[in-house]
C-alpha positions as CSV (number, residue, x, y, z in Angstrom):
1,Q,123.7,60.6,68.6
2,V,126.9,58.5,69.5
3,Q,127.5,55.8,66.6
4,L,130.6,53.4,66.1
5,V,131.0,51.2,63.1
6,E,133.3,48.7,62.5
7,S,134.4,47.7,59.1
8,G,138.0,45.9,58.3
9,G,137.3,42.1,59.3
10,G,137.3,39.3,56.9
11,A,138.2,35.6,56.1
12,V,142.7,34.4,56.3
13,Q,144.2,31.8,57.2
14,A,146.2,31.2,60.2
15,G,148.9,33.3,60.4
16,G,147.6,36.3,58.4
17,S,146.1,40.1,59.6
18,L,143.7,42.0,59.3
19,T,143.2,46.0,60.4
20,L,139.8,46.6,61.9
21,S,138.7,49.9,62.5
22,C,136.3,51.5,64.4
23,Q,134.8,55.0,63.2
24,V,133.5,57.1,66.0
25,S,130.8,59.9,65.0
26,G,128.1,62.1,67.4
27,R,131.3,63.4,69.3
28,S,135.5,62.5,69.6
29,Y,136.2,59.7,71.6
30,S,138.9,61.5,73.6
31,D,138.9,61.1,77.4
32,Y,136.5,58.2,76.6
33,C,136.9,54.6,77.7
34,L,136.9,52.7,73.9
35,A,137.2,48.5,73.7
36,W,137.1,46.1,71.7
37,F,135.6,42.7,72.1
38,R,134.9,39.4,70.7
39,Q,132.2,37.1,70.6
40,V,131.3,34.0,69.3
41,P,127.9,32.4,69.4
42,G,127.1,31.0,72.8
43,K,129.8,32.5,74.6
44,E,129.5,35.6,76.6
45,R,131.4,39.1,74.7
46,E,135.0,38.9,75.4
47,G,137.6,41.8,76.4
48,V,140.3,42.1,73.8
49,S,141.6,45.5,73.8
50,S,141.1,48.8,75.4
51,I,142.5,53.0,74.5
52,L,142.1,55.8,76.8
53,T,143.4,58.8,75.3
54,D,143.4,63.1,75.7
55,L,144.7,63.2,71.9
56,I,148.2,63.9,73.3
57,T,148.8,60.7,74.9
58,F,147.2,57.2,75.4
59,D,146.8,54.2,77.4
60,V,146.0,51.0,76.3
61,D,145.5,47.4,77.6
62,Y,144.8,44.0,76.0
63,A,143.8,40.7,76.8
64,E,146.5,37.7,77.4
65,S,145.4,36.1,74.7
66,V,146.3,38.4,72.3
67,K,149.0,40.2,73.8
68,G,151.9,40.7,71.0
69,R,149.9,40.2,68.5
70,F,147.3,42.6,68.3
71,T,147.4,46.2,68.9
72,V,145.0,49.3,69.3
73,S,145.5,52.9,68.2
74,P,143.9,56.2,67.7
75,D,143.6,58.0,65.1
76,S,141.7,61.6,66.2
77,A,141.9,62.9,62.7
78,K,139.6,60.4,61.7
79,N,138.0,60.1,64.7
80,T,139.0,56.2,64.3
81,V,140.2,53.6,66.4
82,Y,141.9,50.7,64.8
83,L,142.8,47.0,66.0
84,Q,145.7,46.1,63.7
85,M,145.5,42.2,64.5
86,N,149.0,39.9,63.3
87,G,149.5,36.2,63.8
88,L,145.4,35.6,64.1
89,K,145.0,32.2,64.8
90,P,141.8,30.1,64.6
91,E,140.2,30.4,68.0
92,D,140.3,34.7,67.1
93,T,137.6,33.8,65.4
94,A,134.9,36.1,65.9
95,M,131.7,39.3,65.7
96,Y,134.8,41.7,66.9
97,Y,132.7,45.1,68.4
98,C,134.0,48.9,69.4
99,A,132.4,50.1,72.7
100,M,132.5,53.1,74.4
101,L,131.4,54.6,77.7
102,S,129.2,57.7,77.9
103,G,130.8,59.0,81.2
104,R,134.8,59.9,81.6
105,R,136.8,57.3,83.3
106,S,140.0,57.4,84.7
107,Y,140.5,53.4,84.2
108,C,139.7,52.0,81.2
109,G,140.9,48.1,81.0
110,S,140.2,45.7,79.0
111,N,138.5,43.6,81.3
112,I,135.7,45.8,82.1
113,A,132.4,44.7,81.6
114,A,130.9,44.5,78.3
115,T,127.4,45.9,80.6
116,D,129.2,48.6,81.6
117,F,129.7,50.3,77.7
118,D,126.9,52.2,76.7
119,Y,127.7,52.4,73.1
120,W,128.4,49.7,70.6
121,G,128.8,49.3,67.3
122,R,127.1,45.8,65.2
123,G,130.0,44.8,64.4
124,T,132.3,43.0,62.2
125,Q,133.3,39.1,61.6
126,V,136.4,38.2,61.5
127,T,136.7,34.0,60.4
128,V,140.3,32.6,60.9
129,S,140.9,29.2,58.3
130,S,143.9,26.6,60.2
């Protein structure tokens, strides 16, 4: 059974940093598209970043709104993917989720629809105050 568990959320002031973790259990995320989404009440989930790795190389993608501020990285030894968030802004406030596709794809990007993803964590809240 595949499970994803997010952690690392919290409350910070604008300009601060947080690192989110997505612990994957049940199988390796190698060769499966894993993405970070965020959602605020009343809005659809927004793709933030994605990663596809064969544990040797990895391809990442970011939404325009977070490019240059967020960095996604894998830790194969821990079967965990991290989202380093720097220069946080109040508009980054949201519940952050990690998600993974159940099937292999050659393309993995932050613009893949949330409905395409099969496995989801429960989310971790990020609150950025001005």
